[in-house]
C-alpha positions in Angstrom: 120.4 138.8 98.8 124.5 138.6 98.8 124.7 136.5 96.0 127.6 139.0 94.7 129.1 139.1 97.7 131.9 136.5 96.7 135.5 136.2 97.5 136.6 137.1 94.0 133.9 140.3 94.3 135.3 141.7 97.5 138.8 141.0 96.8 138.3 143.0 93.6 136.5 146.1 95.2 139.1 145.8 97.9 142.0 146.0 95.9 140.3 148.7 93.5 140.7 151.1 96.9 144.2 150.6 96.6 146.4 153.1 95.1 147.2 152.1 91.2 151.4 153.2 92.4 151.4 149.8 94.6 152.2 146.5 93.0 148.7 144.7 93.6 149.0 141.6 91.7 148.4 138.3 93.0 152.2 137.5 95.5 152.7 140.6 96.3 152.4 142.2 100.0 149.2 143.8 99.4 147.6 141.1 97.6 148.7 138.4 100.3 147.4 141.2 103.3 143.9 141.6 102.4 143.4 138.0 100.4 142.2 136.3 103.4 140.6 138.9 105.1 138.1 139.2 102.2 137.5 135.1 102.1 136.1 135.5 105.9 134.2 138.5 104.4 132.5 135.9 101.7 132.1 133.3 104.7 130.5 135.9 107.0 127.4 137.0 104.1 127.4 133.4 103.5 126.1 132.3 107.1 124.4 136.0 106.8 122.5 134.5 104.1 121.7 131.6 105.4 120.8 133.4 109.3 117.9 135.0 106.7 116.9 132.3 105.2 116.6 130.4 108.7 114.1 133.3 109.8 111.6 132.5 107.7 109.1 129.6 107.6 109.0 129.1 103.4 113.0 128.8 103.5 114.1 127.4 107.1 115.9 124.1 107.6 113.7 121.8 109.5 115.5 122.5 113.0 114.6 126.4 113.1 111.2 125.5 111.0 110.5 123.3 114.0 111.0 126.9 116.7 108.8 129.4 114.3 106.1 126.5 114.1 106.3 126.2 117.9 104.9 130.2 118.4 101.5 128.6 116.7 101.6 125.2 119.1 102.6 123.1 116.3 105.3 120.4 116.2 106.2 118.0 113.7 103.9 114.3 114.3 106.2 111.9 115.5 106.2 108.4 114.4 103.9 106.0 115.7 103.5 102.5 116.4 101.5 99.7 114.3 98.7 97.9 115.4 98.2 94.5 113.8 95.7 91.8 114.8 97.3 88.8 116.0 95.3 85.5 116.1 96.1 82.7 118.3 95.0 79.2 119.4 94.4 80.3 122.6 93.9 82.7 125.0 97.2 85.0 125.7 98.4 87.2 128.4 98.4 91.3 128.0 101.3 92.1 127.5 102.8 88.9 125.8 105.8 89.8 123.7 106.5 88.0 120.1 108.5 88.3 117.4 108.5 88.4 113.4 111.2 89.3 111.2 113.6 91.0 114.0 110.4 93.0 114.9 108.8 92.9 118.2 105.0 93.0 118.9 103.1 93.3 122.1 99.4 92.2 122.9 97.3 95.0 123.8 94.1 94.7 123.6 91.6 91.6 123.5 89.6 91.8 120.1 87.8 88.1 121.1 88.7 84.9 122.0 92.1 84.1 119.9 92.3 87.4 118.6 94.4 90.7 119.9 95.5 93.9 118.7 99.3 93.5 118.8 101.2 97.0 119.1 104.9 96.6 117.1 107.3 98.3 119.7 108.9 100.1 116.9 108.3 103.3 115.5 107.9 103.9 111.5 105.9 102.6 108.7 108.6 99.6 109.3 105.8 97.6 111.4 103.5 97.9 108.5 105.7 95.5 106.4 105.5 92.4 108.6 102.5 89.6 108.5 102.7 86.2 108.7 103.8 83.5 111.7 104.5 84.9 115.3 107.3 83.5 117.2 106.5 83.9 121.6 109.7 85.7 123.1 109.3 83.8 126.2 107.9 79.9 126.2 104.0 79.7 126.5 102.6 76.1 127.5 99.9 74.9 125.0 100.6 78.0 122.1 101.0 76.3 118.8 99.2 78.9 116.9 100.1 82.1 116.6 100.7 84.8 113.6 99.7 88.5 112.6 96.7 88.7 110.0 96.3 92.1 109.1 97.5 95.9 109.8 94.5 97.5 111.9 96.0 100.6 111.9 99.0 101.2 110.1 102.0 103.5 111.6 103.9 106.5 109.8 107.4 107.8 110.5 108.1 111.1 111.4 106.2 113.7 109.8 108.5 114.8 106.8 109.9 118.7 106.8 108.0 119.7 103.5 104.7 118.3 105.0 105.5 120.1 108.0 105.8 123.1 107.0 102.8 123.2 104.0 100.5 122.5 107.9 102.4 125.2 109.0 101.3 127.5 106.2 97.6 125.7 106.5 97.1 126.8 110.3 97.8 130.5 109.2 95.5 130.4 106.0 93.1 127.9 107.2 92.3 129.3 110.9 90.5 126.7 113.1 88.1 128.1 115.4 85.1 126.9 117.4 84.1 123.3 115.2 85.0 125.0 111.8 86.2 122.6 108.7 89.6 123.4 109.6 88.9 122.8 113.0 88.0 118.7 111.7 90.7 118.7 109.7 93.2 119.0 112.7 91.4 117.0 115.0 91.3 114.1 112.8 94.6 114.4 111.4 96.3 114.0 115.0 94.9 110.5 115.2 97.1 107.8 114.9 97.0 106.1 111.7 95.3 108.5 109.7 96.0 109.7 106.6 93.5 112.1 104.9 90.4 113.5 105.4 87.2 114.9 103.5 84.9 117.2 105.7 81.7 117.7 104.8 79.0 120.4 106.4 75.0 119.9 107.0 75.6 116.5 106.0 71.8 115.4 106.0 70.6 118.2 107.3 72.0 121.1 109.6 73.8 119.9 112.9 75.3 117.0 110.9 78.7 116.1 110.1 80.4 114.0 108.1 83.8 113.0 108.0 85.9 110.8 105.9 89.5 109.6 105.8 91.9 107.4 103.9 94.8 105.7 105.7 98.6 106.7 106.4 98.8 104.7 102.8 96.0 106.3 101.5 93.7 103.0 101.3 90.8 102.3 103.8 91.0 102.9 106.5 90.2 100.1 108.8 87.3 99.7 112.0 89.7 100.0 114.8 90.9 103.6 113.1 87.0 104.8 112.3 86.3 103.8 115.9 88.9 106.0 117.3 87.8 109.1 115.5 84.4 108.6 116.0 85.1 108.3 120.3 87.0 111.4 119.9 84.7 113.3 118.1 81.4 112.5 119.7 81.2 109.0 121.2 78.3 106.8 119.8 76.5 107.3 123.3 76.7 111.1 123.8 76.2 111.5 119.8 75.5 115.3 119.7 75.4 116.6 123.7 79.6 117.5 122.9 80.9 114.7 125.0 83.8 114.9 122.6 86.1 117.6 121.1 82.7 118.6 118.2 80.9 121.1 120.0 77.4 120.6 121.1 74.7 120.0 118.6 77.1 118.6 116.0 76.2 114.9 115.1 79.3 113.2 113.2 79.5 110.3 111.0 82.3 108.6 110.5 83.1 106.9 107.4 86.3 104.9 105.6 86.8 105.8 101.5 86.0 103.2 99.4 88.3 101.8 96.4 87.9 103.2 92.9 89.4 100.2 90.7 91.6 101.9 87.4 91.7 98.8 84.8 94.6 100.0 82.8 95.4 98.2 78.6 98.8 99.2 77.8 99.7 98.3 74.6 103.9 97.3 75.2 107.0 96.6 72.8 110.2 95.2 74.5 113.3 95.4 73.7 115.4 92.2 73.0 115.5 90.0 75.8 112.7 91.2 77.6 109.5 89.5 78.1 105.8 90.5 79.1 105.9 88.1 82.3 109.3 89.1 83.8 108.6 92.6 83.6 105.0 92.8 84.7 105.9 93.8 88.1 107.6 96.7 87.7 104.9 97.3 85.2 102.5 97.3 88.1 104.8 99.1 90.6 104.9 102.2 87.9 101.2 102.2 87.6 100.5 102.1 91.4 103.2 105.0 91.9 101.3 107.0 89.4 98.2 106.2 91.2 99.6 106.9 94.5 100.9 110.4 93.3 97.2 111.5 92.2 96.0 110.1 95.5 98.1 112.6 97.6 95.5 115.3 97.0 92.6 113.6 97.6 91.5 115.8 100.3 91.7 118.8 98.2 88.9 117.2 95.7 87.9 115.2 92.5 91.0 113.9 91.5 91.8 112.9 87.5 94.2 110.3 86.5 95.7 110.5 82.5 96.3 107.5 80.4 99.4 110.0 79.3 100.7 109.9 82.8 100.6 106.5 83.3 102.3 106.2 79.9 105.2 108.0 80.9 105.9 106.2 83.9 105.7 103.2 82.2 108.6 104.3 79.4 111.0 104.6 81.9 110.4 101.0 82.8 113.6 98.8 82.4 112.9 96.7 79.0 110.3 98.8 77.4 110.8 99.7 73.9 108.3 101.8 73.3 104.2 102.2 74.4 101.6 102.5 71.7 98.5 103.3 73.8 97.1 103.5 77.2 93.6 103.0 78.1 91.8 103.5 82.0 88.8 101.9 82.0 88.7 102.1 78.3 89.3 105.8 78.2 91.8 108.3 78.6 91.5 109.6 82.0 89.4 108.4 85.0 87.8 111.1 87.6 87.5 110.1 91.4 85.1 111.8 93.6 83.1 111.8 96.4 84.0 109.2 98.7 85.9 107.0 97.0 89.9 106.7 96.1 91.6 104.9 93.3 93.6 102.1 93.1 94.9 99.4 91.0 92.5 97.3 89.7 94.2 95.0 86.7 96.9 95.7 84.7 96.9 94.2 81.3 99.6 94.2 78.8 99.1 93.2 75.2 
């Protein structure tokens, strides 16, 4: 709006209002008198532009976007704490603390004999990255084996600004009301560990609702996440009775998306000094990054992965001279639909 209100333009306009019989050259009395004021005016216009931007959700920086969204009862999702499975050679007291790679976990709930849910004490995705041998913070008599074996509920970092901005606009464009589709999406996405959600109404008949989810890493959700969703929406023992957040008469089925394996064959020419075995991990990561990028739109419907998109990614890998062809499941593209989500199966480099 104020792009033209620069220091140079303001100064030119002010000096233009001064009579021609006065010396207006740089260094003159009149020039030195008005130049500082023009610089301050330019700064005021910059601040005014920023103030206008901050008043609209589309352009507001994070702190003002949060204030705008608060009017609709929204706030950014906070970072959560990962929940992992701990396996021991004996039963341990609830609350017992362990360490792995400078990250601490504490026993939160007993799953069965010698197995416990272990909650990370550090918020964010860092807690998803540490599996292996645990060391007790305090000595436990008789404990000889302790390890984290799997991530049950992956943690998420604090919600990204642009993701939060989109959620704000979604709340306006898709009004959640009385258990409609938008309501279910809102309820499920608020649950710790949930990434994306698909909702199918009248699943198998009227009154039935199917929820399909993936976790924060866009991978199949664990049983622990599915159990949380079911208990929140429609507890098993009171199914359809409205004892959860789902309206009375709604029977909710909760499922995890299933992996759809993408097998990629790439005809790669390498630069001098590089070997296939040496750069294959980088090639594999490039393909995985491409699939992950497409998976971000999984909840919007079917996703399509094109060989050309993977080819472009592979060309950026250091050491690659040229890519003659890329095939996905022996074709040029793969469409992933329904309750499946794409993942890399095998990468063959020829």
